[in-house]
C-alpha positions, 0 to 999 in steps of 0.5 A: 345289846352291847353286852350280848356283842361283847359276849361275842366278841369274847368268844373270836367274833368280829362284832359290827354294831349297825345303826340301822335307824341312821338310814331313816328319819323314824324308828317306827317299823313300816315297809319304807323303813324296813327297805332303808335299813335292809338296805343299811345292812346290804351296804355294811356287807358289801362293804366288808366283802370289799375290804381285803381284811374281810374279803375271805371271811364269813359273815353272819348277822344276829338281831334282837327284836326289831333289829332280828326283823331287820336281818331276816329282811336282808336275807330274804333278799339274799344279802351275801350273809353265811348265817342269822341268828334271829332272837325274837324277831319277825319276818316282815310282811313286806318281805314275805311277799318278796322273799328271794332266799334266805340263809341257814336260820336259827330262831329263837323265841319266848312262848310268852312274847306279846310284842312279837307272837310266837305265831310269827316265828312259827310261821317262819319256821313252816316258811323254811320247810316250805322252801326248804331252806336251813332252819334251826328252831328253838322256843322258850315256854317260860320267856317273854319278849327278852331272854333272862337266867337260863335261857338267855345263857341257853340262848347264847350257847344255842348261837354260839354252836350254830355260828361254829357249825354255819362259819367253819 
């Protein structure tokens, strides 16, 4: 994920890599851990907003796999970010039940994903439609959990385009 962080930084985005696992004693997904990880995201965003260098900047989250699920959990609790790019993640069940809102989303997922099945992304797209949240999605028919080759290039392009429109 550092390579992806470098990709976005090279395009003018300030990138912070949050070590959200430090907020818990385990890296295993659980309701308790998701709550602690969501709080770590919230704390970082509030710290950035409280810093004079960052206070006027718009903040977006991008997450990959479990990190995307953490970003979605934070977004569902109205952490003050402008947009979220979800790369092959899912909104944890607990956060479906206590949904408060969601910033504009970009959902990118492989249809062959066996780690986080495509149905999770499809369910999130339907939720966005029902709640009238801004949501864009693209499902890659030949990709599993993670993107490679042309799909990775396309996902990068879609994310840059999405962020440039949402953060302007």
